[in-house]
N, C-alpha and C positions, 0 to 999 in steps of 0.2 A: 664811466665809457665802455667802450671796443675800440681793437682800431686792429686793419687788417694788416700782416705782418712774412714779408717773403723770408723761409728761415734756408741755410744752404748748410750743410751738410761738410763735412770731412772732403767723402768720394766728390763731393761737387751739386749733388742730387737735389734742387729746389723747392721746396713744399710755402706752401699758403699757408695759415695759421688765422687765426681771430682770434686777439689777446684779452682779457672779462680784465673789467676792475678789482681789484682786490683791497680789501680795505690796512690799515698802517700793522696791523694788528697778525697780518694771515704773515709776515715776515716771522716770526719766531716760529710757524710749524718747521722752517726750512733750518738746517743745521748750518753757523755759518761757515765752516770748514769740515767739519765733522762727518758727527751723526748722534743719535739719539741713543744709541745701544746703552742699556742697559749695565749699571756693575752684575757681575758675575764672573760662573765659570763659561771659556768657552768652548761648551759640550756641542752644539752644533757646527764644529769646526773642526771637529776631532782635536778639542786638544782641550780637553780634563783635566789637564793636569797647570794649565794659564789659568791668571786669575782677568780678570780685564777691569780696570778703574776708568772712569766717564769721570772730568775730572773736569768736565761743558755744564756750566753751571745748571743748564737746562735738566741734567741727567744728575749731578749732584749738587743743590743748592745748598748756601751759607746756614748751614743747619744745625743745632752739639748733635740730635742724630743719627745724620748723613757722616758728619764730621765721623765721628765715635763708629760708626759702620763699616764706614770705610780704615780706621784704623785697624781697627780687629780684623776684619780678613786677611792685612796685608802684615799685623804682624803672627795670625793662624797660620800664614804659611809652611808646608816643610821644608826637610831640603827632598833636591827632584823634580820644584814645583817651581812655577815663572810667572811673571808678574809683569803685561803690559798697562802703564798709563799712558790717555788718551789726551794728547793736549795739541788736541785739531781745533779747539773755539776754545771761548773767555772760561777761567775758572774762576767760582766766587766764596770755596772754602780756603779756611786759612792752612791755603798750606807750606807758606813758611814751618809751623809748626808740624804740620803732617810732614813734612821734607824731615825731619827731625829721630824718623824711625826707616830714614835710611839709608843717610851716616853713619858710620864709626867715630868719624872724628870730628871736632868742631868744624864747624863749611862758614862761608861769608856767600854775601848778597852780593850780589853783581857792585859796585861802583860806580854811584852815582853824584855825577857831575854840577854843581847847581848855575847859573850861570847869575853871581852877584855884582852889583851898582849901589857900594859905599859913597858915590860920589859924581859930579860928571866929566869927570875923565880919570875912575880910578875902579875900574871894572877886575875880576878877578872871578876863576870857575874854584869853590868850594867843596872840595870831594866829601862824604859820608857814606860808610856802608856801618851794616852790622850781622854779630857774629852767633848764631844758635851751637851748641854743644847737644849731641846727642840722644836722644833719650834711651831709656833701656832696657828697651822692645827696640832691634833693628831689625830689618829687611836685608839681607846683605846677595839671595840669589838674585839670579838674572833676571835684569830688568829692561824692557825696549818700552822705546820712547816715540810715539807716536808725533811730526808737527806736520803741517801743513802750510803753505806759502800766507792762511788766514790765520797763520798763530798770531799776535801781536801782544805789545807789553806782557803783561804776565803771567799771557800763556810762553811767552821766551821765558819769563824769570823763572818758571819751572826748570825746564830746560837747562837756565843757564849753571844752575847748580848741584848739576847732577850729572851734565850730559859729559863731562872728564871722569869719571868713578870709570872700575876699571869693570865691572859688570853692568856699567848702564851700552847700549844700542838706540842712536838714535835710528827713525824710521820711518819713508814716508819721502817730504819734501822740504829746501830751505823754506827758513822757518821770514815772514814779513822782516823782517833788520829793523823794528821802528821800535824796542825797550826805551820807558823813558815818559815821563812826567810828559802832558799832551799843554801847548796855550796853542790856544784858540785867541780869533781876532778882524775882526767887522771889517774890507773893501767896500770903497768904490759901488754905489748897485747894487747892495745886498750878498755880497757876497761872503761863505763867510770859508776860512783858511783854517786849518790845523796841525797842525805841527810839534815835531819832538824836538825841546828848548834845550836839553841839558845833553848834558855828558855824558853820556852812558858806552863803561864799560865792565866788556868781562869779572869773575871776581877773581882773577890771577893777574889781572891791569893791561889783556889785550883788548884789541881795540874789538867793539861790535857791534857800531850803526853800518851799512852796506856791506856787512859781513853772514851776520845773524849767527841760527844755529843751525850748525850745516846738519843733513844729515849722513850716516855711516850706511845703509842702506837707502839710494834715491828709489823710489816710483811712484810715477805718475801717475792718474788715473786716468785711459782714452772718456772720451767721452761717454760710446755703446755703452759701458761698465757705470759713469756714473747716471746713466738713463735707465739703469736695469735695476739699480742702487745694488749693487756690487760695491767691496771695499777691498780693493784688492793690497791697501794698502794696511790697513789689517791683516790681512791673508801670511802680508809678505813678513812684515813682527811676528807669526805664529810659525813661519816659516822658522825662518830667524833665531827662535826663540828654542825647536826641537832641533835643527841642527839639518834644516834644509840648501 
């Protein structure tokens, strides 16, 4: 059906709109926290020396040919060129393997601490993490990672393993601060609740929950920019990489 809604803009002006019902599948037509911009050079932004990789699953699905194309583009970058990794949406590619092309030394995942009961009064947090060695072809040039306040779980995982590198700048907004396996259960009244039931820490052991991936350059799109389809976060990443 439809519903009449009164909307108030940030300046206080009101208008009435008719909201029409849409099928559930239409949610996939709207980016979760970023954009559906395809992978490629940012020529249209005056940045033909910057290659853009959108790790959102809708743009870079978990398919071998897509993974190979992304890796080939990254390792083919030359001196003086730069890289933007857009992690404002949810990734699908095997980013653990992808990041082997972005590290020069062995690196580890975040620390996953699993709450474990071994008896009625025996409880402990069991830590698990694993390490990766770099690939033979590695990109060490300037990298900007785009994050949004909807960058959650695996999206945060990507940045946690990169944001401490000296050649990486995080641009955008504070991430959702909720990486870790999701636990779900039902409450009376047919209410479903999900939460992160594990303790998750950064690779160096520092706390993550409630802190998240903190941007080096904070950018929050205005309502007008969002409505106009503008992307000030991406533009800020371009400015950072070009020294603006």
